C-alpha positions as a Markdown table, in Angstrom:
| # | Residue | x | y | z |
|---|---|---|---|---|
| 1 | Met | 16.6 | 92.2 | 39.6 |
| 2 | Phe | 17.0 | 90.1 | 42.8 |
| 3 | Glu | 15.3 | 90.6 | 46.2 |
| 4 | Arg | 18.0 | 90.9 | 48.9 |
| 5 | Phe | 16.9 | 89.0 | 52.1 |
| 6 | Ile | 18.8 | 91.5 | 54.3 |
| 7 | Ala | 16.5 | 94.3 | 53.2 |
| 8 | Thr | 13.9 | 93.9 | 55.9 |
| 9 | Glu | 16.5 | 93.8 | 58.7 |
| 10 | Phe | 18.3 | 96.8 | 57.2 |
| 11 | Val | 15.1 | 99.0 | 57.2 |
| 12 | Glu | 14.3 | 97.8 | 60.7 |
| 13 | Leu | 17.7 | 98.9 | 62.0 |
| 14 | Ile | 17.4 | 102.3 | 60.4 |
| 15 | Ala | 14.2 | 102.8 | 62.3 |
| 16 | Asp | 16.0 | 101.8 | 65.5 |
| 17 | Arg | 19.6 | 103.1 | 65.4 |
| 18 | Pro | 21.1 | 106.5 | 64.8 |
| 19 | Val | 23.7 | 105.0 | 62.4 |
| 20 | Val | 23.6 | 101.9 | 60.3 |
| 21 | Ala | 26.7 | 100.7 | 58.4 |
| 22 | Leu | 26.2 | 98.5 | 55.4 |
| 23 | Val | 29.6 | 97.0 | 54.5 |
| 24 | Gly | 30.9 | 94.6 | 52.0 |
| 25 | Pro | 33.3 | 94.4 | 49.0 |
| 26 | Arg | 33.0 | 96.5 | 45.9 |
| 27 | Gln | 30.3 | 95.7 | 43.3 |
| 28 | Val | 28.3 | 93.5 | 45.7 |
| 29 | Gly | 25.3 | 95.8 | 45.4 |
| 30 | Lys | 25.3 | 98.1 | 48.5 |
| 31 | Thr | 24.3 | 101.3 | 46.6 |
| 32 | Thr | 21.7 | 99.5 | 44.5 |
| 33 | Leu | 20.1 | 98.0 | 47.6 |
| 34 | Val | 19.9 | 101.3 | 49.5 |
| 35 | Arg | 18.5 | 103.2 | 46.5 |
| 36 | Ser | 15.9 | 100.6 | 46.0 |
| 37 | Leu | 14.7 | 101.0 | 49.6 |
| 38 | Thr | 14.6 | 104.8 | 50.0 |
| 39 | Gly | 10.8 | 104.7 | 49.7 |
| 40 | Gln | 10.6 | 102.6 | 52.9 |
| 41 | Phe | 12.6 | 105.1 | 55.1 |
| 42 | Ser | 10.5 | 107.3 | 57.4 |
| 43 | Ala | 12.6 | 110.4 | 56.6 |
| 44 | Gln | 13.6 | 111.9 | 53.3 |
| 45 | Ser | 17.1 | 110.7 | 52.3 |
| 46 | Ile | 20.0 | 112.5 | 50.8 |
| 47 | Tyr | 22.6 | 110.5 | 49.0 |
| 48 | Leu | 26.3 | 111.6 | 49.0 |
| 49 | Asp | 29.0 | 109.7 | 47.1 |
| 50 | Leu | 32.4 | 110.5 | 48.7 |
| 51 | Glu | 34.1 | 109.6 | 45.4 |
| 52 | Ser | 32.2 | 112.4 | 43.6 |
| 53 | Thr | 33.9 | 115.8 | 43.5 |
| 54 | Gln | 30.5 | 117.5 | 43.5 |
| 55 | Asp | 29.4 | 115.7 | 46.6 |
| 56 | Leu | 32.7 | 116.3 | 48.3 |
| 57 | Asn | 32.3 | 120.0 | 47.7 |
| 58 | Arg | 29.0 | 119.9 | 49.6 |
| 59 | Leu | 31.0 | 118.7 | 52.6 |
| 60 | Gln | 33.7 | 121.3 | 52.6 |
| 61 | Asp | 32.0 | 122.5 | 55.8 |
| 62 | Ala | 30.6 | 119.1 | 56.8 |
| 63 | Glu | 29.4 | 120.1 | 60.2 |
| 64 | Leu | 27.3 | 123.0 | 58.9 |
| 65 | Tyr | 25.9 | 120.9 | 55.9 |
| 66 | Leu | 25.0 | 117.9 | 58.1 |
| 67 | Ser | 23.6 | 119.8 | 61.1 |
| 68 | Glu | 21.3 | 121.8 | 58.8 |
| 69 | Arg | 19.8 | 118.5 | 57.6 |
| 70 | Gln | 19.3 | 116.8 | 60.9 |
| 71 | Asp | 15.8 | 115.9 | 59.9 |
| 72 | Lys | 17.0 | 113.9 | 56.9 |
| 73 | Leu | 18.5 | 110.5 | 56.5 |
| 74 | Ile | 22.0 | 111.1 | 55.2 |
| 75 | Ile | 23.5 | 108.3 | 53.1 |
| 76 | Leu | 27.3 | 108.5 | 52.9 |
| 77 | Asp | 28.7 | 106.1 | 50.2 |
| 78 | Glu | 32.4 | 105.0 | 50.3 |
| 79 | Ile | 32.7 | 106.4 | 53.8 |
| 80 | Gln | 36.2 | 105.0 | 54.2 |
| 81 | Arg | 37.3 | 107.8 | 51.9 |
| 82 | Met | 36.6 | 110.3 | 54.7 |
| 83 | Pro | 37.4 | 108.7 | 58.1 |
| 84 | Gln | 37.7 | 112.1 | 59.6 |
| 85 | Leu | 33.9 | 112.3 | 59.5 |
| 86 | Phe | 33.4 | 109.7 | 62.2 |
| 87 | Pro | 34.1 | 112.0 | 65.2 |
| 88 | Leu | 31.8 | 114.6 | 63.6 |
| 89 | Leu | 29.0 | 112.1 | 63.2 |
| 90 | Arg | 29.4 | 111.1 | 66.9 |
| 91 | Ser | 29.1 | 114.7 | 67.9 |
| 92 | Leu | 26.1 | 115.4 | 65.7 |
| 93 | Ile | 24.3 | 112.3 | 67.0 |
| 94 | Asp | 24.9 | 113.2 | 70.6 |
| 95 | Arg | 23.4 | 116.6 | 70.0 |
| 96 | His | 20.3 | 115.2 | 68.4 |
| 97 | Arg | 20.0 | 111.5 | 69.1 |
| 98 | Val | 17.2 | 110.0 | 67.1 |
| 99 | Ala | 17.0 | 106.9 | 64.9 |
| 100 | Gly | 17.7 | 107.1 | 61.2 |
| 101 | Arg | 20.3 | 109.9 | 61.1 |
| 102 | Phe | 23.0 | 108.3 | 58.9 |
| 103 | Val | 23.6 | 105.3 | 56.7 |
| 104 | Leu | 27.2 | 104.5 | 56.0 |
| 105 | Leu | 28.2 | 102.4 | 52.9 |
| 106 | Gly | 31.7 | 101.3 | 52.4 |
| 107 | Ser | 34.1 | 98.7 | 51.3 |
| 108 | Ala | 35.3 | 97.0 | 54.4 |
| 109 | Ser | 38.7 | 97.9 | 55.6 |
| 110 | Pro | 40.5 | 97.9 | 58.9 |
| 111 | Gln | 40.5 | 101.7 | 58.9 |
| 112 | Leu | 36.7 | 101.7 | 58.4 |
| 113 | Leu | 36.0 | 99.2 | 61.1 |
| 114 | Gln | 38.5 | 100.8 | 63.6 |
| 115 | Gln | 37.3 | 104.4 | 63.1 |
| 116 | Ser | 33.6 | 103.6 | 63.3 |
| 117 | Ser | 34.0 | 101.3 | 66.3 |
| 118 | Glu | 36.0 | 103.9 | 68.3 |
| 119 | Ser | 34.0 | 106.9 | 67.4 |
| 120 | Leu | 30.4 | 105.5 | 67.1 |
| 121 | Ala | 30.4 | 102.8 | 69.8 |
| 122 | Gly | 26.9 | 102.3 | 71.1 |
| 123 | Arg | 25.4 | 104.3 | 68.3 |
| 124 | Ile | 26.1 | 102.1 | 65.2 |
| 125 | Ala | 24.8 | 98.8 | 63.9 |
| 126 | Tyr | 26.6 | 96.8 | 61.3 |
| 127 | Leu | 25.2 | 94.7 | 58.5 |
| 128 | Glu | 27.3 | 92.9 | 55.9 |
| 129 | Leu | 25.9 | 92.6 | 52.4 |
| 130 | Gln | 27.1 | 89.3 | 51.0 |
| 131 | Pro | 27.3 | 88.4 | 47.3 |
| 132 | Leu | 24.0 | 87.2 | 46.0 |
| 133 | Thr | 23.1 | 83.8 | 47.6 |
| 134 | Trp | 21.3 | 80.8 | 46.0 |
| 135 | Pro | 18.0 | 81.4 | 47.9 |
| 136 | Glu | 18.0 | 85.0 | 46.5 |
| 137 | Val | 18.5 | 84.0 | 42.9 |
| 138 | Gln | 17.0 | 80.5 | 42.6 |
| 139 | Ala | 13.9 | 81.7 | 40.8 |
| 140 | Gln | 15.9 | 83.1 | 37.9 |
| 141 | Val | 19.3 | 81.3 | 37.9 |
| 142 | Ser | 20.3 | 77.6 | 38.0 |
| 143 | Tyr | 22.5 | 76.5 | 40.9 |
| 144 | Gln | 25.1 | 75.4 | 38.3 |
| 145 | Lys | 25.4 | 78.9 | 36.9 |
| 146 | His | 25.4 | 80.5 | 40.4 |
| 147 | Trp | 28.1 | 78.2 | 41.6 |
| 148 | Leu | 30.2 | 78.8 | 38.5 |
| 149 | Arg | 29.9 | 82.6 | 38.4 |
| 150 | Gly | 29.5 | 83.4 | 42.0 |
| 151 | Gly | 27.3 | 86.0 | 43.6 |
| 152 | Tyr | 28.6 | 89.4 | 42.4 |
| 153 | Pro | 25.7 | 90.8 | 40.3 |
| 154 | Asp | 27.7 | 92.0 | 37.4 |
| 155 | Met | 29.3 | 88.6 | 36.9 |
| 156 | Leu | 26.1 | 86.6 | 37.5 |
| 157 | Leu | 24.2 | 88.7 | 35.0 |
| 158 | Ala | 26.8 | 88.4 | 32.2 |
| 159 | Thr | 25.6 | 87.2 | 28.8 |
| 160 | Thr | 28.0 | 84.2 | 28.8 |
| 161 | Asp | 30.1 | 82.2 | 31.2 |
| 162 | Arg | 33.3 | 83.4 | 29.5 |
| 163 | Gln | 32.1 | 87.0 | 29.8 |
| 164 | Ala | 31.4 | 86.5 | 33.5 |
| 165 | Asn | 34.9 | 85.0 | 34.0 |
| 166 | Arg | 36.5 | 87.9 | 32.1 |
| 167 | Arg | 34.6 | 90.4 | 34.2 |
| 168 | Met | 35.7 | 88.7 | 37.4 |
| 169 | Asn | 39.4 | 88.7 | 36.3 |
| 170 | Asp | 39.1 | 92.4 | 35.5 |
| 171 | Phe | 37.5 | 92.9 | 39.0 |
| 172 | Ile | 40.3 | 91.1 | 40.7 |
| 173 | Gln | 42.9 | 93.1 | 38.9 |
| 174 | Thr | 41.3 | 96.4 | 39.7 |
| 175 | Tyr | 40.6 | 95.4 | 43.3 |
| 176 | Val | 44.2 | 94.2 | 43.9 |
| 177 | Glu | 45.9 | 97.0 | 42.0 |
| 178 | Arg | 43.8 | 100.0 | 43.1 |
| 179 | Glu | 41.2 | 99.3 | 45.8 |
| 180 | Leu | 43.1 | 97.3 | 48.3 |
| 181 | Pro | 46.1 | 99.8 | 48.4 |
| 182 | Thr | 43.6 | 102.6 | 48.8 |
| 183 | Leu | 42.0 | 100.8 | 51.7 |
| 184 | Gly | 45.3 | 100.6 | 53.4 |
| 185 | Leu | 47.0 | 97.3 | 52.3 |
| 186 | Gly | 50.8 | 98.1 | 52.2 |
| 187 | Ala | 51.8 | 95.3 | 49.9 |
| 188 | Ser | 52.7 | 95.3 | 46.2 |
| 189 | Pro | 49.7 | 94.3 | 43.9 |
| 190 | Thr | 51.9 | 91.6 | 42.3 |
| 191 | Arg | 52.6 | 90.0 | 45.6 |
| 192 | Ile | 48.9 | 90.0 | 46.6 |
| 193 | Arg | 47.8 | 88.6 | 43.3 |
| 194 | Thr | 50.4 | 85.9 | 43.8 |
| 195 | Leu | 49.1 | 85.2 | 47.2 |
| 196 | Leu | 45.5 | 84.9 | 45.9 |
| 197 | Ser | 46.6 | 82.5 | 43.2 |
| 198 | Met | 48.4 | 80.4 | 45.9 |
| 199 | Leu | 45.2 | 80.2 | 47.9 |
| 200 | Ile | 43.5 | 78.1 | 45.2 |
| 201 | Ser | 45.3 | 75.1 | 46.5 |
| 202 | Val | 44.6 | 76.0 | 50.1 |
| 203 | His | 40.9 | 76.6 | 49.5 |
| 204 | Ala | 38.8 | 74.2 | 51.7 |
| 205 | Asn | 42.0 | 73.0 | 53.5 |
| 206 | Ser | 43.7 | 73.7 | 56.7 |
| 207 | Leu | 45.8 | 76.8 | 56.5 |
| 208 | Asn | 49.6 | 76.5 | 56.8 |
| 209 | Ala | 50.9 | 80.0 | 57.0 |
| 210 | Ser | 54.5 | 78.7 | 57.2 |
| 211 | Glu | 54.2 | 77.1 | 53.8 |
| 212 | Leu | 52.8 | 80.2 | 52.3 |
| 213 | Ser | 55.6 | 82.3 | 53.9 |
| 214 | Arg | 58.3 | 80.1 | 52.4 |
| 215 | Ser | 56.7 | 80.2 | 48.9 |
| 216 | Leu | 56.4 | 84.0 | 49.0 |
| 217 | Gly | 59.7 | 84.6 | 50.7 |
| 218 | Leu | 58.0 | 86.5 | 53.5 |
| 219 | Ser | 57.8 | 86.1 | 57.3 |
| 220 | Val | 54.9 | 84.3 | 58.8 |
| 221 | Pro | 53.6 | 87.4 | 60.6 |
| 222 | Thr | 53.7 | 89.3 | 57.3 |
| 223 | Val | 51.6 | 86.6 | 55.6 |
| 224 | Gln | 49.2 | 86.6 | 58.5 |
| 225 | Ser | 48.8 | 90.3 | 58.2 |
| 226 | Tyr | 48.0 | 90.1 | 54.5 |
| 227 | Leu | 45.5 | 87.3 | 55.2 |
| 228 | Asp | 43.9 | 89.4 | 58.0 |
| 229 | Phe | 43.5 | 92.2 | 55.5 |
| 230 | Leu | 41.9 | 90.0 | 52.8 |
| 231 | Glu | 39.5 | 88.6 | 55.4 |
| 232 | Asn | 38.5 | 92.1 | 56.6 |
| 233 | Ala | 37.9 | 93.0 | 53.0 |
| 234 | Phe | 35.5 | 90.0 | 52.8 |
| 235 | Leu | 37.6 | 88.2 | 50.1 |
| 236 | Ile | 38.5 | 85.2 | 52.1 |
| 237 | Arg | 37.1 | 83.3 | 55.1 |
| 238 | Arg | 39.1 | 81.5 | 57.8 |
| 239 | Leu | 36.8 | 78.9 | 59.4 |
| 240 | Ala | 37.9 | 78.2 | 63.0 |
| 241 | Pro | 38.0 | 74.7 | 64.4 |
| 242 | Tyr | 35.5 | 73.8 | 67.2 |
| 243 | Phe | 37.2 | 72.9 | 70.5 |
| 244 | Ile | 35.7 | 70.7 | 73.1 |
| 245 | Asn | 37.4 | 69.2 | 76.1 |
| 246 | Ile | 37.3 | 65.5 | 75.1 |
| 247 | Gly | 40.9 | 64.6 | 75.6 |
| 248 | Lys | 41.6 | 64.3 | 71.9 |
| 249 | Arg | 44.3 | 65.9 | 69.7 |
| 250 | Leu | 42.3 | 68.5 | 67.8 |
| 251 | Val | 43.5 | 70.2 | 64.6 |
| 252 | Lys | 44.1 | 73.8 | 65.5 |
| 253 | Ala | 44.6 | 75.5 | 62.2 |
| 254 | Pro | 41.7 | 77.3 | 60.5 |
| 255 | Lys | 40.4 | 76.2 | 57.2 |
| 256 | Leu | 40.6 | 78.8 | 54.5 |
| 257 | Tyr | 38.1 | 79.6 | 51.7 |
| 258 | Leu | 37.9 | 82.1 | 49.0 |
| 259 | Arg | 34.4 | 83.5 | 49.8 |
| 260 | Asp | 33.0 | 83.9 | 46.3 |
| 261 | Ser | 33.0 | 80.8 | 44.1 |
| 262 | Gly | 33.2 | 82.9 | 41.0 |
| 263 | Met | 36.4 | 84.5 | 42.2 |
| 264 | Phe | 37.8 | 81.1 | 43.1 |
| 265 | His | 37.0 | 79.8 | 39.6 |
| 266 | Ala | 38.5 | 82.9 | 37.9 |
| 267 | Leu | 41.8 | 82.4 | 39.8 |
| 268 | Ala | 41.8 | 78.7 | 38.9 |
| 269 | Ala | 41.1 | 79.5 | 35.2 |
| 270 | Ile | 37.7 | 77.7 | 35.3 |
| 271 | Asp | 35.3 | 79.5 | 33.0 |
| 272 | Thr | 32.6 | 76.9 | 32.0 |
| 273 | Glu | 30.4 | 74.4 | 33.8 |
| 274 | Glu | 32.2 | 71.6 | 31.8 |
| 275 | Ala | 35.6 | 72.8 | 33.0 |
| 276 | Leu | 34.3 | 73.0 | 36.5 |
| 277 | Thr | 32.8 | 69.5 | 36.7 |
| 278 | Gly | 36.0 | 68.0 | 35.2 |
| 279 | Ser | 38.4 | 70.0 | 37.4 |
| 280 | Leu | 40.5 | 68.6 | 40.2 |
| 281 | Tyr | 39.1 | 71.4 | 42.3 |
| 282 | Val | 35.5 | 70.5 | 41.9 |
| 283 | Gly | 35.1 | 69.0 | 45.4 |
| 284 | Ala | 36.8 | 71.8 | 47.1 |
| 285 | Ser | 34.9 | 74.3 | 45.1 |
| 286 | Trp | 31.5 | 72.7 | 46.0 |
| 287 | Glu | 32.5 | 72.7 | 49.7 |
| 288 | Gly | 33.4 | 76.3 | 49.6 |
| 289 | Tyr | 30.2 | 77.2 | 47.7 |
| 290 | Ile | 28.0 | 75.5 | 50.2 |
| 291 | Ile | 29.9 | 77.0 | 53.2 |
| 292 | Gln | 29.3 | 80.5 | 51.8 |
| 293 | Gln | 25.6 | 79.9 | 51.1 |
| 294 | Val | 24.9 | 78.6 | 54.6 |
| 295 | Met | 27.0 | 81.1 | 56.5 |
| 296 | Ala | 25.5 | 84.0 | 54.6 |
| 297 | His | 22.1 | 83.1 | 56.1 |
| 298 | Leu | 23.0 | 82.2 | 59.7 |
| 299 | Ala | 21.2 | 83.9 | 62.6 |
| 300 | Tyr | 23.3 | 86.4 | 64.5 |
| 301 | Asn | 23.4 | 84.1 | 67.5 |
| 302 | Thr | 24.7 | 81.1 | 65.6 |
| 303 | Gln | 28.4 | 80.5 | 65.0 |
| 304 | Ala | 30.0 | 78.2 | 62.5 |
| 305 | Tyr | 33.1 | 76.0 | 62.9 |
| 306 | Tyr | 34.6 | 72.9 | 61.4 |
| 307 | Tyr | 35.6 | 69.9 | 63.5 |
| 308 | Arg | 38.6 | 67.6 | 63.0 |
| 309 | Thr | 40.7 | 65.5 | 65.2 |
| 310 | Ala | 44.1 | 63.9 | 64.6 |
| 311 | Asp | 42.6 | 60.4 | 64.3 |
| 312 | Gly | 40.3 | 61.4 | 61.4 |
| 313 | Ser | 37.0 | 62.4 | 63.0 |
| 314 | Glu | 35.7 | 65.3 | 61.1 |
| 315 | Leu | 32.7 | 67.4 | 60.0 |
| 316 | Asp | 32.8 | 70.2 | 57.4 |
| 317 | Leu | 30.6 | 72.5 | 59.4 |
| 318 | Val | 29.3 | 72.6 | 62.9 |
| 319 | Leu | 26.7 | 75.1 | 63.8 |
| 320 | Val | 26.8 | 76.2 | 67.5 |
| 321 | Arg | 24.5 | 78.4 | 69.6 |
| 322 | Gly | 26.1 | 79.6 | 72.8 |
| 323 | Glu | 28.5 | 76.8 | 73.5 |
| 324 | Lys | 26.1 | 74.0 | 72.4 |
| 325 | Pro | 26.6 | 72.3 | 69.0 |
| 326 | Ile | 23.2 | 72.2 | 67.2 |
| 327 | Ile | 23.8 | 70.4 | 64.0 |
| 328 | Gly | 26.7 | 69.1 | 61.8 |
| 329 | Ile | 26.9 | 69.4 | 58.1 |
| 330 | Glu | 28.9 | 67.2 | 55.6 |
| 331 | Ile | 29.2 | 68.5 | 52.0 |
| 332 | Lys | 29.3 | 66.0 | 49.2 |
| 333 | Tyr | 29.6 | 66.5 | 45.5 |
| 334 | Thr | 27.6 | 63.4 | 44.7 |
| 335 | Asn | 23.9 | 62.5 | 44.8 |
| 336 | Ala | 24.7 | 59.1 | 46.3 |
| 337 | Pro | 26.7 | 60.1 | 49.4 |
| 338 | Thr | 28.1 | 58.0 | 52.2 |
| 339 | Leu | 29.5 | 59.0 | 55.5 |
| 340 | Ser | 32.8 | 57.8 | 57.1 |
| 341 | Arg | 33.2 | 56.3 | 60.5 |
| 342 | Gly | 35.0 | 59.6 | 61.4 |
| 343 | Asn | 31.8 | 61.6 | 60.6 |
| 344 | Tyr | 29.8 | 59.5 | 63.1 |
| 345 | Ile | 32.5 | 59.7 | 65.7 |
| 346 | Ala | 32.6 | 63.5 | 65.3 |
| 347 | Ser | 28.8 | 63.6 | 65.9 |
| 348 | Arg | 29.2 | 61.5 | 69.0 |
| 349 | Asp | 32.0 | 63.7 | 70.3 |
| 350 | Leu | 29.8 | 66.8 | 69.9 |
| 351 | Gly | 26.8 | 65.3 | 71.8 |
| 352 | Ser | 25.4 | 63.0 | 69.1 |
| 353 | Ile | 24.2 | 65.9 | 67.1 |
| 354 | Pro | 22.1 | 65.3 | 64.0 |
| 355 | Leu | 23.9 | 65.4 | 60.7 |
| 356 | Leu | 22.9 | 66.9 | 57.3 |
| 357 | Val | 24.5 | 65.7 | 54.2 |
| 358 | Val | 24.3 | 68.4 | 51.5 |
| 359 | Thr | 24.4 | 67.2 | 47.9 |
| 360 | Pro | 23.8 | 69.0 | 44.6 |
| 361 | Ser | 20.4 | 67.6 | 43.8 |
| 362 | Ala | 19.7 | 64.3 | 45.5 |
| 363 | Glu | 16.2 | 63.5 | 46.6 |
| 364 | Asp | 15.8 | 63.9 | 50.3 |
| 365 | Phe | 16.1 | 60.7 | 52.3 |
| 366 | Lys | 17.3 | 59.4 | 55.7 |
| 367 | Leu | 20.6 | 57.7 | 55.5 |
| 368 | Asp | 19.9 | 56.5 | 59.0 |
| 369 | Lys | 18.1 | 57.7 | 62.1 |
| 370 | Gln | 20.7 | 60.4 | 62.7 |
| 371 | Val | 21.6 | 61.5 | 59.2 |
| 372 | Gln | 19.4 | 63.4 | 56.7 |
| 373 | Val | 20.5 | 63.6 | 53.1 |
| 374 | Cys | 19.3 | 66.8 | 51.3 |
| 375 | Ser | 20.1 | 69.0 | 48.4 |
| 376 | Leu | 21.0 | 72.7 | 48.0 |
| 377 | Ala | 17.3 | 73.4 | 47.3 |
| 378 | Thr | 16.0 | 71.7 | 50.5 |
| 379 | Val | 18.8 | 72.3 | 53.0 |
| 380 | Trp | 17.1 | 75.5 | 54.1 |
| 381 | His | 14.0 | 73.6 | 55.3 |
| 382 | Tyr | 16.1 | 71.5 | 57.7 |
| 383 | Leu | 18.3 | 74.4 | 58.9 |
| 384 | Gly | 15.2 | 76.5 | 59.5 |
| 385 | Ala | 13.7 | 73.7 | 61.6 |
| 386 | Tyr | 16.8 | 73.9 | 63.9 |
| 387 | Gly | 16.4 | 77.7 | 64.2 |
| 388 | Val | 19.9 | 78.6 | 62.9 |
| 389 | Leu | 18.8 | 80.8 | 60.0 |
| 390 | Ser | 18.2 | 84.5 | 60.1 |
| 391 | Gln | 14.6 | 85.5 | 59.8 |
């Protein structure tokens, strides 16, 4: 029902690389996207679901099956279920190296990333399919609904908000109890669910792994390993601080976000727009929502950080190309925003970069010569002007 902006790049990569891996969490729409694009591929495609017994039977002699179909585009879904295929794919590609041999779909996992990078280095291109973003759904869904429900299609398209929230709770339970252990996470589902619930209060704040370790009764390295896994599974994001040699005490801890706003709200027991706007978490939720929307559309050569010093200078987001800060972003859940002295000092520290203040729906106006106030609907115009968005 929604056009995925990544589709054009995906088709272009298939025409250029022997292997393209489309990764992302379960239920984000990877299979749906690929099936919708089969008519645009230059070669006939064959779809194999590695969770299907019938398709697994076809691959009992995988080398014979795949080599006999070297003129086809082979789509292997849930590729992490058969990591032993990666060395074989490398061998087949090296024997007949042309673009558009294989498309790999899979839930991200350390095993998937490690196996493919070791076996297919120089042959594979990665794309991450994010949950549906606001620019992709704005013609059909209000930003309030998208913010509340998040970007997973099944939740976004639910009949009611409460149904969407229930679906997300079921998804979290299934993911934690079945999928993450299958992907290689060696922790009890109860402990991981507890960790996710604890991350509600950490969301949009600096991460203190020591506090989490004390609360969970685990070592700091163990907690860090769990967080690494959740990040590799695209469930959380750790936003690194931007460092510059300015002789100031910089905050070194990353900020942590649950990537999907619908998942954050389900974990926080927020299931209606009224409950969200009245929640103590509304500001943190809005910040995380905007961070996700912007970062999902950044160009490959643009990196995102936050900036904060011990004396209070800060910016929610700093977009950097190479080592040069391009623009700073402050996120405000108000249509009458003001900036602190620390925001202006941060801009000066970073080379007097321009600032965008992103609000829910304020009319665009200049707060001063350096600062542009905009809304979720118009922020893309300004970001595009600075060349930080993917094409």
